[in-house]
PDBQT receptor file of N, H, CA, C and O in Angstrom, charges set to zero:
ATOM      1  N   UNK A   1       0.628  -1.196   0.034  1.00  0.00    +0.000 N 
ATOM      2  CA  UNK A   1      -0.122   0.243  -0.141  1.00  0.00    +0.000 C 
ATOM      3  C   UNK A   1       0.680   1.223   0.078  1.00  0.00    +0.000 C 
ATOM      4  O   UNK A   1       1.811   0.827   0.359  1.00  0.00    +0.000 OA
ATOM      5  N   UNK A   2       0.540   2.536   0.064  1.00  0.00    +0.000 N 
ATOM      6  H   UNK A   2      -0.379   2.859  -0.164  1.00  0.00    +0.000 HD
ATOM      7  CA  UNK A   2       1.122   3.629  -0.059  1.00  0.00    +0.000 C 
ATOM      8  C   UNK A   2       0.514   4.483   0.755  1.00  0.00    +0.000 C 
ATOM      9  O   UNK A   2      -0.668   4.514   1.099  1.00  0.00    +0.000 OA
ATOM     10  N   UNK A   3       1.687   5.395   1.130  1.00  0.00    +0.000 N 
ATOM     11  H   UNK A   3       2.647   5.369   0.850  1.00  0.00    +0.000 HD
ATOM     12  CA  UNK A   3       1.233   6.429   2.027  1.00  0.00    +0.000 C 
ATOM     13  C   UNK A   3       1.280   7.915   1.416  1.00  0.00    +0.000 C 
ATOM     14  O   UNK A   3       2.234   8.281   0.729  1.00  0.00    +0.000 OA
ATOM     15  N   UNK A   4      -0.029   8.911   1.772  1.00  0.00    +0.000 N 
ATOM     16  H   UNK A   4      -0.804   8.613   2.330  1.00  0.00    +0.000 HD
ATOM     17  CA  UNK A   4       0.060  10.187   0.972  1.00  0.00    +0.000 C 
ATOM     18  C   UNK A   4       0.303  11.016   2.043  1.00  0.00    +0.000 C 
ATOM     19  O   UNK A   4       0.049  10.786   3.225  1.00  0.00    +0.000 OA
ATOM     20  N   UNK A   5       0.901  12.170   1.471  1.00  0.00    +0.000 N 
ATOM     21  H   UNK A   5       1.107  12.357   0.510  1.00  0.00    +0.000 HD
ATOM     22  CA  UNK A   5       1.564  13.056   2.265  1.00  0.00    +0.000 C 
ATOM     23  C   UNK A   5       0.703  14.326   1.675  1.00  0.00    +0.000 C 
ATOM     24  O   UNK A   5       0.235  14.419   0.540  1.00  0.00    +0.000 OA
ATOM     25  N   UNK A   6       0.603  15.439   2.927  1.00  0.00    +0.000 N 
ATOM     26  H   UNK A   6       0.983  15.364   3.849  1.00  0.00    +0.000 HD
ATOM     27  CA  UNK A   6      -0.277  16.629   2.576  1.00  0.00    +0.000 C 
ATOM     28  C   UNK A   6      -1.572  16.027   2.900  1.00  0.00    +0.000 C 
ATOM     29  O   UNK A   6      -1.592  14.913   3.425  1.00  0.00    +0.000 OA
ATOM     30  N   UNK A   7      -2.830  16.756   2.598  1.00  0.00    +0.000 N 
ATOM     31  H   UNK A   7      -2.814  17.661   2.172  1.00  0.00    +0.000 HD
ATOM     32  CA  UNK A   7      -3.751  17.134   2.869  1.00  0.00    +0.000 C 
ATOM     33  C   UNK A   7      -4.617  15.700   2.437  1.00  0.00    +0.000 C 
ATOM     34  O   UNK A   7      -4.321  15.257   1.327  1.00  0.00    +0.000 OA
ATOM     35  N   UNK A   8      -5.780  14.853   3.308  1.00  0.00    +0.000 N 
ATOM     36  H   UNK A   8      -6.020  15.213   4.209  1.00  0.00    +0.000 HD
ATOM     37  CA  UNK A   8      -6.261  13.635   3.176  1.00  0.00    +0.000 C 
ATOM     38  C   UNK A   8      -7.091  13.440   2.702  1.00  0.00    +0.000 C 
ATOM     39  O   UNK A   8      -7.439  12.419   2.109  1.00  0.00    +0.000 OA
ATOM     40  N   UNK A   9      -7.938  15.029   2.966  1.00  0.00    +0.000 N 
ATOM     41  H   UNK A   9      -7.655  15.859   3.447  1.00  0.00    +0.000 HD
ATOM     42  CA  UNK A   9      -9.277  15.556   1.675  1.00  0.00    +0.000 C 
ATOM     43  C   UNK A   9      -9.647  15.188   0.477  1.00  0.00    +0.000 C 
ATOM     44  O   UNK A   9     -10.579  14.521   0.031  1.00  0.00    +0.000 OA
ATOM     45  N   UNK A  10      -8.619  15.822  -0.029  1.00  0.00    +0.000 N 
ATOM     46  H   UNK A  10      -7.862  16.365   0.334  1.00  0.00    +0.000 HD
ATOM     47  CA  UNK A  10      -9.038  15.376  -1.955  1.00  0.00    +0.000 C 
ATOM     48  C   UNK A  10      -9.251  13.853  -1.961  1.00  0.00    +0.000 C 
ATOM     49  O   UNK A  10     -10.249  13.244  -2.346  1.00  0.00    +0.000 OA
ATOM     50  N   UNK A  11      -7.876  13.266  -1.352  1.00  0.00    +0.000 N 
ATOM     51  H   UNK A  11      -7.065  13.760  -1.039  1.00  0.00    +0.000 HD
ATOM     52  CA  UNK A  11      -8.024  11.845  -2.030  1.00  0.00    +0.000 C 
ATOM     53  C   UNK A  11      -8.922  10.745  -1.717  1.00  0.00    +0.000 C 
ATOM     54  O   UNK A  11      -9.120   9.713  -2.359  1.00  0.00    +0.000 OA
ATOM     55  N   UNK A  12      -9.706  11.353  -0.031  1.00  0.00    +0.000 N 
ATOM     56  H   UNK A  12      -9.545  12.192   0.490  1.00  0.00    +0.000 HD
ATOM     57  CA  UNK A  12     -10.936  10.829   0.138  1.00  0.00    +0.000 C 
ATOM     58  C   UNK A  12     -12.129  10.948  -0.451  1.00  0.00    +0.000 C 
ATOM     59  O   UNK A  12     -12.962  10.046  -0.353  1.00  0.00    +0.000 OA
ATOM     60  N   UNK A  13     -12.388  12.200  -1.213  1.00  0.00    +0.000 N 
ATOM     61  H   UNK A  13     -11.711  12.932  -1.292  1.00  0.00    +0.000 HD
ATOM     62  CA  UNK A  13     -13.274  12.848  -1.801  1.00  0.00    +0.000 C 
ATOM     63  C   UNK A  13     -13.299  11.945  -3.671  1.00  0.00    +0.000 C 
ATOM     64  O   UNK A  13     -14.289  11.695  -4.359  1.00  0.00    +0.000 OA
ATOM     65  N   UNK A  14     -12.071  11.718  -3.926  1.00  0.00    +0.000 N 
ATOM     66  H   UNK A  14     -11.267  11.921  -3.367  1.00  0.00    +0.000 HD
ATOM     67  CA  UNK A  14     -11.713  11.116  -5.175  1.00  0.00    +0.000 C 
ATOM     68  C   UNK A  14     -12.636   9.751  -4.903  1.00  0.00    +0.000 C 
ATOM     69  O   UNK A  14     -13.732   9.482  -5.394  1.00  0.00    +0.000 OA
ATOM     70  N   UNK A  15     -11.730   8.878  -3.835  1.00  0.00    +0.000 N 
ATOM     71  H   UNK A  15     -10.839   9.097  -3.436  1.00  0.00    +0.000 HD
ATOM     72  CA  UNK A  15     -12.170   7.264  -3.697  1.00  0.00    +0.000 C 
ATOM     73  C   UNK A  15     -13.650   7.486  -3.155  1.00  0.00    +0.000 C 
ATOM     74  O   UNK A  15     -14.322   6.633  -3.734  1.00  0.00    +0.000 OA
ATOM     75  N   UNK A  16     -14.363   8.130  -2.430  1.00  0.00    +0.000 N 
ATOM     76  H   UNK A  16     -13.816   8.823  -1.960  1.00  0.00    +0.000 HD
ATOM     77  CA  UNK A  16     -15.730   8.586  -2.227  1.00  0.00    +0.000 C 
ATOM     78  C   UNK A  16     -16.416   8.120  -3.869  1.00  0.00    +0.000 C 
ATOM     79  O   UNK A  16     -16.961   7.029  -4.037  1.00  0.00    +0.000 OA
ATOM     80  N   UNK A  17     -16.276   9.098  -4.919  1.00  0.00    +0.000 N 
ATOM     81  H   UNK A  17     -15.833   9.985  -4.783  1.00  0.00    +0.000 HD
ATOM     82  CA  UNK A  17     -16.708   9.545  -5.671  1.00  0.00    +0.000 C 
ATOM     83  C   UNK A  17     -16.306   8.371  -6.689  1.00  0.00    +0.000 C 
ATOM     84  O   UNK A  17     -17.080   8.424  -7.644  1.00  0.00    +0.000 OA
ATOM     85  N   UNK A  18     -15.666   7.654  -6.788  1.00  0.00    +0.000 N 
ATOM     86  H   UNK A  18     -15.037   7.611  -6.012  1.00  0.00    +0.000 HD
ATOM     87  CA  UNK A  18     -14.998   6.325  -7.533  1.00  0.00    +0.000 C 
ATOM     88  C   UNK A  18     -16.022   5.237  -7.132  1.00  0.00    +0.000 C 
ATOM     89  O   UNK A  18     -16.549   4.504  -7.969  1.00  0.00    +0.000 OA
ATOM     90  N   UNK A  19     -16.288   5.170  -5.731  1.00  0.00    +0.000 N 
ATOM     91  H   UNK A  19     -15.860   5.765  -5.051  1.00  0.00    +0.000 HD
ATOM     92  CA  UNK A  19     -16.881   3.604  -5.266  1.00  0.00    +0.000 C 
ATOM     93  C   UNK A  19     -18.333   4.225  -5.528  1.00  0.00    +0.000 C 
ATOM     94  O   UNK A  19     -19.164   3.406  -5.922  1.00  0.00    +0.000 OA
ATOM     95  N   UNK A  20     -18.743   5.472  -5.379  1.00  0.00    +0.000 N 
ATOM     96  H   UNK A  20     -18.068   6.137  -5.058  1.00  0.00    +0.000 HD
ATOM     97  CA  UNK A  20     -20.072   5.908  -5.824  1.00  0.00    +0.000 C 
ATOM     98  C   UNK A  20     -20.621   5.341  -7.477  1.00  0.00    +0.000 C 
ATOM     99  O   UNK A  20     -21.613   4.714  -7.847  1.00  0.00    +0.000 OA
ATOM    100  N   UNK A  21     -19.564   5.852  -8.112  1.00  0.00    +0.000 N 
ATOM    101  H   UNK A  21     -18.758   6.361  -7.811  1.00  0.00    +0.000 HD
ATOM    102  CA  UNK A  21     -19.703   5.838  -9.593  1.00  0.00    +0.000 C 
ATOM    103  C   UNK A  21     -19.872   4.391  -9.791  1.00  0.00    +0.000 C 
ATOM    104  O   UNK A  21     -20.810   3.947 -10.453  1.00  0.00    +0.000 OA
ATOM    105  N   UNK A  22     -19.021   3.675  -9.254  1.00  0.00    +0.000 N 
ATOM    106  H   UNK A  22     -18.260   4.036  -8.716  1.00  0.00    +0.000 HD
ATOM    107  CA  UNK A  22     -18.966   2.061  -9.552  1.00  0.00    +0.000 C 
ATOM    108  C   UNK A  22     -20.519   1.627  -8.960  1.00  0.00    +0.000 C 
ATOM    109  O   UNK A  22     -21.068   0.689  -9.538  1.00  0.00    +0.000 OA
ATOM    110  N   UNK A  23     -21.189   2.240  -7.902  1.00  0.00    +0.000 N 
ATOM    111  H   UNK A  23     -20.744   3.002  -7.432  1.00  0.00    +0.000 HD
ATOM    112  CA  UNK A  23     -22.424   1.420  -7.464  1.00  0.00    +0.000 C 
ATOM    113  C   UNK A  23     -23.153   1.793  -8.398  1.00  0.00    +0.000 C 
ATOM    114  O   UNK A  23     -23.701   0.965  -9.126  1.00  0.00    +0.000 OA
ATOM    115  N   UNK A  24     -23.305   3.114  -8.566  1.00  0.00    +0.000 N 
ATOM    116  H   UNK A  24     -22.859   3.787  -7.975  1.00  0.00    +0.000 HD
ATOM    117  CA  UNK A  24     -24.635   3.197  -9.440  1.00  0.00    +0.000 C 
ATOM    118  C   UNK A  24     -24.327   3.064 -10.621  1.00  0.00    +0.000 C 
ATOM    119  O   UNK A  24     -25.354   3.253 -11.271  1.00  0.00    +0.000 OA
ATOM    120  N   UNK A  25     -23.243   2.777 -11.473  1.00  0.00    +0.000 N 
ATOM    121  H   UNK A  25     -22.408   2.623 -10.944  1.00  0.00    +0.000 HD
ATOM    122  CA  UNK A  25     -22.859   1.640 -12.607  1.00  0.00    +0.000 C 
ATOM    123  C   UNK A  25     -23.434   0.197 -12.502  1.00  0.00    +0.000 C 
ATOM    124  O   UNK A  25     -23.961  -0.474 -13.390  1.00  0.00    +0.000 OA
ATOM    125  N   UNK A  26     -23.218  -0.097 -11.271  1.00  0.00    +0.000 N 
ATOM    126  H   UNK A  26     -22.790   0.447 -10.550  1.00  0.00    +0.000 HD
ATOM    127  CA  UNK A  26     -23.872  -1.602 -11.214  1.00  0.00    +0.000 C 
ATOM    128  C   UNK A  26     -25.086  -1.738 -11.182  1.00  0.00    +0.000 C 
ATOM    129  O   UNK A  26     -25.786  -2.677 -11.559  1.00  0.00    +0.000 OA
ATOM    130  N   UNK A  27     -25.482  -0.250 -10.468  1.00  0.00    +0.000 N 
ATOM    131  H   UNK A  27     -24.913   0.513 -10.162  1.00  0.00    +0.000 HD
ATOM    132  CA  UNK A  27     -27.136  -0.561 -10.254  1.00  0.00    +0.000 C 
ATOM    133  C   UNK A  27     -27.939  -0.248 -11.410  1.00  0.00    +0.000 C 
ATOM    134  O   UNK A  27     -29.075  -0.653 -11.655  1.00  0.00    +0.000 OA
ATOM    135  N   UNK A  28     -27.238   0.494 -12.062  1.00  0.00    +0.000 N 
ATOM    136  H   UNK A  28     -26.315   0.823 -11.863  1.00  0.00    +0.000 HD
ATOM    137  CA  UNK A  28     -28.047   1.112 -13.396  1.00  0.00    +0.000 C 
ATOM    138  C   UNK A  28     -28.894  -0.412 -14.355  1.00  0.00    +0.000 C 
ATOM    139  O   UNK A  28     -28.636  -1.566 -14.698  1.00  0.00    +0.000 OA
ATOM    140  N   UNK A  29     -29.631   0.268 -14.400  1.00  0.00    +0.000 N 
ATOM    141  H   UNK A  29     -29.841   1.204 -14.121  1.00  0.00    +0.000 HD
ATOM    142  CA  UNK A  29     -30.568  -0.571 -15.663  1.00  0.00    +0.000 C 
ATOM    143  C   UNK A  29     -29.652  -1.077 -16.912  1.00  0.00    +0.000 C 
ATOM    144  O   UNK A  29     -29.904  -2.189 -17.377  1.00  0.00    +0.000 OA
ATOM    145  N   UNK A  30     -28.543  -0.259 -17.498  1.00  0.00    +0.000 N 
ATOM    146  H   UNK A  30     -28.338   0.644 -17.120  1.00  0.00    +0.000 HD
ATOM    147  CA  UNK A  30     -28.115  -0.435 -18.704  1.00  0.00    +0.000 C 
ATOM    148  C   UNK A  30     -26.953  -1.632 -18.167  1.00  0.00    +0.000 C 
ATOM    149  O   UNK A  30     -26.138  -1.892 -19.052  1.00  0.00    +0.000 OA
ATOM    150  N   UNK A  31     -26.816  -2.142 -17.300  1.00  0.00    +0.000 N 
ATOM    151  H   UNK A  31     -27.479  -1.930 -16.581  1.00  0.00    +0.000 HD
ATOM    152  CA  UNK A  31     -25.420  -2.680 -17.169  1.00  0.00    +0.000 C 
ATOM    153  C   UNK A  31     -25.172  -4.199 -17.621  1.00  0.00    +0.000 C 
ATOM    154  O   UNK A  31     -24.255  -4.970 -17.342  1.00  0.00    +0.000 OA
ATOM    155  N   UNK A  32     -26.325  -4.356 -18.425  1.00  0.00    +0.000 N 
ATOM    156  H   UNK A  32     -27.070  -3.729 -18.652  1.00  0.00    +0.000 HD
ATOM    157  CA  UNK A  32     -26.742  -5.565 -19.255  1.00  0.00    +0.000 C 
ATOM    158  C   UNK A  32     -25.405  -5.666 -20.114  1.00  0.00    +0.000 C 
ATOM    159  O   UNK A  32     -24.822  -6.742 -20.244  1.00  0.00    +0.000 OA
ATOM    160  N   UNK A  33     -24.956  -4.489 -20.690  1.00  0.00    +0.000 N 
ATOM    161  H   UNK A  33     -25.430  -3.615 -20.585  1.00  0.00    +0.000 HD
ATOM    162  CA  UNK A  33     -24.005  -4.234 -21.761  1.00  0.00    +0.000 C 
ATOM    163  C   UNK A  33     -22.433  -4.669 -20.654  1.00  0.00    +0.000 C 
ATOM    164  O   UNK A  33     -21.851  -3.916 -19.873  1.00  0.00    +0.000 OA
ATOM    165  N   UNK A  34     -22.169  -5.891 -20.934  1.00  0.00    +0.000 N 
ATOM    166  H   UNK A  34     -22.641  -6.502 -21.569  1.00  0.00    +0.000 HD
ATOM    167  CA  UNK A  34     -20.770  -6.103 -19.818  1.00  0.00    +0.000 C 
ATOM    168  C   UNK A  34     -19.672  -4.869 -19.776  1.00  0.00    +0.000 C 
ATOM    169  O   UNK A  34     -19.103  -4.547 -18.732  1.00  0.00    +0.000 OA
ATOM    170  N   UNK A  35     -19.490  -4.336 -20.820  1.00  0.00    +0.000 N 
ATOM    171  H   UNK A  35     -19.952  -4.597 -21.667  1.00  0.00    +0.000 HD
ATOM    172  CA  UNK A  35     -18.230  -3.268 -20.795  1.00  0.00    +0.000 C 
ATOM    173  C   UNK A  35     -18.997  -2.150 -19.443  1.00  0.00    +0.000 C 
ATOM    174  O   UNK A  35     -18.160  -1.710 -18.656  1.00  0.00    +0.000 OA
ATOM    175  N   UNK A  36     -19.937  -1.876 -19.278  1.00  0.00    +0.000 N 
ATOM    176  H   UNK A  36     -20.617  -2.233 -19.918  1.00  0.00    +0.000 HD
ATOM    177  CA  UNK A  36     -20.028  -1.014 -18.657  1.00  0.00    +0.000 C 
ATOM    178  C   UNK A  36     -20.225  -2.030 -17.250  1.00  0.00    +0.000 C 
ATOM    179  O   UNK A  36     -19.340  -1.737 -16.446  1.00  0.00    +0.000 OA
ATOM    180  N   UNK A  37     -20.910  -2.870 -16.851  1.00  0.00    +0.000 N 
ATOM    181  H   UNK A  37     -21.628  -3.108 -17.505  1.00  0.00    +0.000 HD
ATOM    182  CA  UNK A  37     -20.314  -3.479 -15.465  1.00  0.00    +0.000 C 
ATOM    183  C   UNK A  37     -18.534  -3.388 -15.652  1.00  0.00    +0.000 C 
ATOM    184  O   UNK A  37     -17.767  -2.774 -14.910  1.00  0.00    +0.000 OA
ATOM    185  N   UNK A  38     -18.294  -3.931 -16.472  1.00  0.00    +0.000 N 
ATOM    186  H   UNK A  38     -18.917  -4.429 -17.075  1.00  0.00    +0.000 HD
ATOM    187  CA  UNK A  38     -16.544  -4.034 -16.054  1.00  0.00    +0.000 C 
ATOM    188  C   UNK A  38     -15.993  -2.898 -15.745  1.00  0.00    +0.000 C 
ATOM    189  O   UNK A  38     -14.859  -2.975 -15.272  1.00  0.00    +0.000 OA
ATOM    190  N   UNK A  39     -16.556  -1.638 -15.898  1.00  0.00    +0.000 N 
ATOM    191  H   UNK A  39     -17.477  -1.576 -16.282  1.00  0.00    +0.000 HD
ATOM    192  CA  UNK A  39     -15.664  -0.465 -15.932  1.00  0.00    +0.000 C 
ATOM    193  C   UNK A  39     -16.220   0.018 -14.499  1.00  0.00    +0.000 C 
ATOM    194  O   UNK A  39     -15.603   0.847 -13.829  1.00  0.00    +0.000 OA
ATOM    195  N   UNK A  40     -17.916  -0.796 -13.911  1.00  0.00    +0.000 N 
ATOM    196  H   UNK A  40     -18.416  -1.469 -14.454  1.00  0.00    +0.000 HD
ATOM    197  CA  UNK A  40     -18.406  -0.235 -12.818  1.00  0.00    +0.000 C 
ATOM    198  C   UNK A  40     -17.544  -0.658 -11.743  1.00  0.00    +0.000 C 
ATOM    199  O   UNK A  40     -17.515  -0.215 -10.595  1.00  0.00    +0.000 OA
ATOM    200  N   UNK A  41     -16.780  -1.656 -12.306  1.00  0.00    +0.000 N 
ATOM    201  H   UNK A  41     -16.803  -2.016 -13.238  1.00  0.00    +0.000 HD
ATOM    202  CA  UNK A  41     -16.291  -2.931 -10.821  1.00  0.00    +0.000 C 
ATOM    203  C   UNK A  41     -15.044  -1.866 -10.872  1.00  0.00    +0.000 C 
ATOM    204  O   UNK A  41     -14.948  -0.998 -10.004  1.00  0.00    +0.000 OA
ATOM    205  N   UNK A  42     -14.364  -1.951 -11.637  1.00  0.00    +0.000 N 
ATOM    206  H   UNK A  42     -14.442  -2.657 -12.341  1.00  0.00    +0.000 HD
ATOM    207  CA  UNK A  42     -12.930  -1.137 -12.128  1.00  0.00    +0.000 C 
ATOM    208  C   UNK A  42     -13.006   0.406 -11.222  1.00  0.00    +0.000 C 
ATOM    209  O   UNK A  42     -12.155   0.849 -10.450  1.00  0.00    +0.000 OA
ATOM    210  N   UNK A  43     -13.961   0.849 -11.509  1.00  0.00    +0.000 N 
ATOM    211  H   UNK A  43     -14.652   0.490 -12.136  1.00  0.00    +0.000 HD
ATOM    212  CA  UNK A  43     -14.055   2.393 -10.625  1.00  0.00    +0.000 C 
ATOM    213  C   UNK A  43     -14.166   2.586  -8.907  1.00  0.00    +0.000 C 
ATOM    214  O   UNK A  43     -13.902   3.482  -8.105  1.00  0.00    +0.000 OA
ATOM    215  N   UNK A  44     -14.873   0.810  -8.835  1.00  0.00    +0.000 N 
ATOM    216  H   UNK A  44     -15.088   0.082  -9.486  1.00  0.00    +0.000 HD
ATOM    217  CA  UNK A  44     -15.404   0.838  -7.590  1.00  0.00    +0.000 C 
ATOM    218  C   UNK A  44     -14.123  -0.044  -7.039  1.00  0.00    +0.000 C 
ATOM    219  O   UNK A  44     -13.920   0.025  -5.827  1.00  0.00    +0.000 OA
ATOM    220  N   UNK A  45     -13.327  -0.788  -7.755  1.00  0.00    +0.000 N 
ATOM    221  H   UNK A  45     -13.492  -0.844  -8.740  1.00  0.00    +0.000 HD
ATOM    222  CA  UNK A  45     -12.011  -1.254  -6.825  1.00  0.00    +0.000 C 
ATOM    223  C   UNK A  45     -10.803  -0.243  -6.670  1.00  0.00    +0.000 C 
ATOM    224  O   UNK A  45      -9.819  -0.402  -5.947  1.00  0.00    +0.000 OA
ATOM    225  N   UNK A  46     -11.111   0.945  -7.590  1.00  0.00    +0.000 N 
ATOM    226  H   UNK A  46     -11.910   1.073  -8.177  1.00  0.00    +0.000 HD
ATOM    227  CA  UNK A  46      -9.930   2.113  -7.845  1.00  0.00    +0.000 C 
ATOM    228  C   UNK A  46     -10.498   2.538  -6.481  1.00  0.00    +0.000 C 
ATOM    229  O   UNK A  46      -9.926   1.941  -5.569  1.00  0.00    +0.000 OA
ATOM    230  N   UNK A  47     -11.396   3.339  -6.091  1.00  0.00    +0.000 N 
ATOM    231  H   UNK A  47     -11.861   3.823  -6.832  1.00  0.00    +0.000 HD
ATOM    232  CA  UNK A  47     -12.314   3.980  -4.984  1.00  0.00    +0.000 C 
ATOM    233  C   UNK A  47     -11.625   3.410  -3.282  1.00  0.00    +0.000 C 
ATOM    234  O   UNK A  47     -11.174   4.013  -2.309  1.00  0.00    +0.000 OA
ATOM    235  N   UNK A  48     -11.855   1.983  -3.613  1.00  0.00    +0.000 N 
ATOM    236  H   UNK A  48     -12.222   1.493  -4.404  1.00  0.00    +0.000 HD
ATOM    237  CA  UNK A  48     -11.749   1.262  -2.528  1.00  0.00    +0.000 C 
ATOM    238  C   UNK A  48     -10.198   1.135  -2.060  1.00  0.00    +0.000 C 
ATOM    239  O   UNK A  48      -9.742   0.750  -0.983  1.00  0.00    +0.000 OA
ATOM    240  N   UNK A  49      -9.603   1.548  -3.128  1.00  0.00    +0.000 N 
ATOM    241  H   UNK A  49      -9.974   1.861  -4.003  1.00  0.00    +0.000 HD
ATOM    242  CA  UNK A  49      -7.903   1.236  -3.105  1.00  0.00    +0.000 C 
ATOM    243  C   UNK A  49      -7.857   2.849  -2.872  1.00  0.00    +0.000 C 
ATOM    244  O   UNK A  49      -7.433   2.934  -1.719  1.00  0.00    +0.000 OA
ATOM    245  N   UNK A  50      -7.988   3.677  -3.173  1.00  0.00    +0.000 N 
ATOM    246  H   UNK A  50      -8.332   3.609  -4.109  1.00  0.00    +0.000 HD
ATOM    247  CA  UNK A  50      -7.645   4.934  -2.627  1.00  0.00    +0.000 C 
ATOM    248  C   UNK A  50      -8.380   4.959  -1.417  1.00  0.00    +0.000 C 
ATOM    249  O   UNK A  50      -7.854   5.767  -0.652  1.00  0.00    +0.000 OA
ATOM    250  N   UNK A  51      -9.492   4.348  -0.866  1.00  0.00    +0.000 N 
ATOM    251  H   UNK A  51      -9.919   3.692  -1.488  1.00  0.00    +0.000 HD
ATOM    252  CA  UNK A  51      -9.322   4.820   0.394  1.00  0.00    +0.000 C 
ATOM    253  C   UNK A  51      -8.741   3.981   1.376  1.00  0.00    +0.000 C 
ATOM    254  O   UNK A  51      -8.428   4.435   2.476  1.00  0.00    +0.000 OA
ATOM    255  N   UNK A  52      -8.549   2.639   1.030  1.00  0.00    +0.000 N 
ATOM    256  H   UNK A  52      -8.803   2.270   0.136  1.00  0.00    +0.000 HD
ATOM    257  CA  UNK A  52      -7.637   2.254   1.605  1.00  0.00    +0.000 C 
ATOM    258  C   UNK A  52      -6.105   2.997   2.036  1.00  0.00    +0.000 C 
ATOM    259  O   UNK A  52      -5.831   3.022   3.236  1.00  0.00    +0.000 OA
ATOM    260  N   UNK A  53      -5.192   3.552   1.114  1.00  0.00    +0.000 N 
ATOM    261  H   UNK A  53      -5.415   3.532   0.140  1.00  0.00    +0.000 HD
ATOM    262  CA  UNK A  53      -4.359   4.447   1.270  1.00  0.00    +0.000 C 
ATOM    263  C   UNK A  53      -4.313   5.776   2.571  1.00  0.00    +0.000 C 
ATOM    264  O   UNK A  53      -3.486   6.177   3.390  1.00  0.00    +0.000 OA
ATOM    265  N   UNK A  54      -5.859   6.158   2.128  1.00  0.00    +0.000 N 
ATOM    266  H   UNK A  54      -6.531   5.833   1.462  1.00  0.00    +0.000 HD
ATOM    267  CA  UNK A  54      -5.747   6.944   2.874  1.00  0.00    +0.000 C 
ATOM    268  C   UNK A  54      -5.758   6.731   4.461  1.00  0.00    +0.000 C 
ATOM    269  O   UNK A  54      -5.101   7.455   5.208  1.00  0.00    +0.000 OA
ATOM    270  N   UNK A  55      -6.638   5.571   4.955  1.00  0.00    +0.000 N 
ATOM    271  H   UNK A  55      -7.171   4.982   4.348  1.00  0.00    +0.000 HD
ATOM    272  CA  UNK A  55      -6.576   5.109   6.274  1.00  0.00    +0.000 C 
ATOM    273  C   UNK A  55      -5.493   4.894   6.523  1.00  0.00    +0.000 C 
ATOM    274  O   UNK A  55      -5.070   5.354   7.584  1.00  0.00    +0.000 OA
ATOM    275  N   UNK A  56      -4.757   4.259   5.827  1.00  0.00    +0.000 N 
ATOM    276  H   UNK A  56      -5.100   3.885   4.965  1.00  0.00    +0.000 HD
ATOM    277  CA  UNK A  56      -3.116   4.069   6.269  1.00  0.00    +0.000 C 
ATOM    278  C   UNK A  56      -2.236   5.269   6.310  1.00  0.00    +0.000 C 
ATOM    279  O   UNK A  56      -1.321   5.489   7.104  1.00  0.00    +0.000 OA
ATOM    280  N   UNK A  57      -2.614   5.934   5.429  1.00  0.00    +0.000 N 
ATOM    281  H   UNK A  57      -3.357   5.756   4.784  1.00  0.00    +0.000 HD
ATOM    282  CA  UNK A  57      -1.941   7.018   5.699  1.00  0.00    +0.000 C 
ATOM    283  C   UNK A  57      -2.347   7.839   7.071  1.00  0.00    +0.000 C 
ATOM    284  O   UNK A  57      -1.543   8.475   7.752  1.00  0.00    +0.000 OA
ATOM    285  N   UNK A  58      -3.324   7.740   7.256  1.00  0.00    +0.000 N 
ATOM    286  H   UNK A  58      -3.977   7.223   6.703  1.00  0.00    +0.000 HD
ATOM    287  CA  UNK A  58      -3.953   8.181   8.685  1.00  0.00    +0.000 C 
ATOM    288  C   UNK A  58      -3.606   7.827  10.055  1.00  0.00    +0.000 C 
ATOM    289  O   UNK A  58      -3.238   8.439  11.058  1.00  0.00    +0.000 OA
ATOM    290  N   UNK A  59      -3.835   6.725   9.767  1.00  0.00    +0.000 N 
ATOM    291  H   UNK A  59      -4.135   6.227   8.953  1.00  0.00    +0.000 HD
ATOM    292  CA  UNK A  59      -3.488   5.646  10.589  1.00  0.00    +0.000 C 
ATOM    293  C   UNK A  59      -2.080   5.848  11.336  1.00  0.00    +0.000 C 
ATOM    294  O   UNK A  59      -1.819   5.815  12.538  1.00  0.00    +0.000 OA
ATOM    295  N   UNK A  60      -1.212   6.080  10.154  1.00  0.00    +0.000 N 
ATOM    296  H   UNK A  60      -1.423   6.106   9.177  1.00  0.00    +0.000 HD
ATOM    297  CA  UNK A  60       0.472   6.461  10.778  1.00  0.00    +0.000 C 
ATOM    298  C   UNK A  60       0.576   7.515  10.854  1.00  0.00    +0.000 C 
ATOM    299  O   UNK A  60       1.751   7.870  10.945  1.00  0.00    +0.000 OA
ATOM    300  N   UNK A  61      -0.244   8.402  10.865  1.00  0.00    +0.000 N 
ATOM    301  H   UNK A  61      -1.199   8.113  10.791  1.00  0.00    +0.000 HD
ATOM    302  CA  UNK A  61      -0.255  10.147  11.628  1.00  0.00    +0.000 C 
ATOM    303  C   UNK A  61      -0.523   9.828  12.686  1.00  0.00    +0.000 C 
ATOM    304  O   UNK A  61      -0.626  10.864  13.343  1.00  0.00    +0.000 OA
ATOM    305  N   UNK A  62      -0.762   8.753  13.455  1.00  0.00    +0.000 N 
ATOM    306  H   UNK A  62      -0.679   7.912  12.921  1.00  0.00    +0.000 HD
ATOM    307  CA  UNK A  62      -1.400   8.805  14.809  1.00  0.00    +0.000 C 
ATOM    308  C   UNK A  62      -0.422   8.332  15.395  1.00  0.00    +0.000 C 
ATOM    309  O   UNK A  62      -0.454   8.165  16.614  1.00  0.00    +0.000 OA
TER     310      UNK A  62
C-alpha cells in the first residue's frame, strides 16, 4: 500500500466519488452491457484502493 503526504481530503473525495460511480454503474439498468459492468467494477475497486491508502496514511500519522 502507499502512504499519502499532505492533505487527505482530496483523495478521500476522489475515493468516495469512484466508489459511488461504481455502485451507480452496477445498479443502473444499462449494466446488461458487459463493458459497462466492467468499468463499474474497476471504478469501485479504484475507489476502495484509494480509500485504503487514505486509512493507512491516516493511521500512520496517529
